[in-house]
N, C-alpha and C positions, 0 to 999 in steps of 0.2 A: 219833174219840171215846174216851173212857175211862169204863168203869163197873165199879164194883166186882163182885168173883167171887162167887156164891152159894155156899150151901155144898155143895150138891151138885155144883156143877163143881168145886172143892176135893176132895172125896171122888173125883171122877172122875180129876181130874190126878193125883192119888197114886197111883189104880190103873192108870192109864198110864204114869206115871214114878214108881216106888216112891221113888225117891231124891230128889224134886221140892224136898226143903229145903235139900238139898246141891248139886242140879244146876242147870246152867245157865252164864252168863257174866255178871260183874258189870259194868257199865258204870260206871266210875270218871268219867268225864268226858263231856259231851255238849255239844259245841259247839252254839252256839244256829242256826246255819243248816246244820249237818251234815244227811247221810242220816238219822242217829239222832234229830235233833230233829224231823226232817220226819215221822218213823213215830210219834212221840211218846213217844219216850222220855227219860227224865230221868237226871242224874247220880245214882248210886247203886242204880238199877234194876238187877235180877236177870233176864236173859231165859232163860226155860226151854224155849219154842218159838216158831217163827214158821211160820204156814201149816201147823201140825201137824207140823213138822219138829222134832224136839228139836235143842237149841243145847248145845254142850260149851265152846265158845271166844268170843271177840269176833270172830275171824276167820269163825266161823259165823254171826254176826249179820251180818256186812258182807256175806258171801256171797250170804244169804238176802234181804238189804233190797235189794241191787244188780238193778235191773231190775223191782223191785216197787213202790218209793217212786216216785209219780209217773205211774204205769201207767194209773190210772183205776178199776182192779179193785180190790174191796175184801178186803183181808186181815186176818187175826187175828195177835195175838202175846200169848202168855201170859207176864206177869211177876210177879216179887215186888217189891212198892214198899212200903217201910217196914215189911216182914214180912207183909204180906198180899198174897194172889194177886189178881192183875188181868188182864183181858182187856183188849186194846188193840185198836181197829181202825184201818187206815189204808189209803190209797189211794194 
């Protein structure tokens, strides 16, 4: 499920991660059957956090998704898509 982020969540994200606008990992290409696509990511997304853990590189994204995608438990991921913050949930 993907839903737009509210103004209050944007403010909370900026308080939690002061450099949110420049932090995170840019997903330049997301293969259609990859673990990234299964988590709801699209090419061009910038991943800021997964399950509350800050992301600084694409290696962080893979490490944090591994074992979570397909587990049946619901996780959240904060991303910037098209210049706007979004919260994605995945299982």
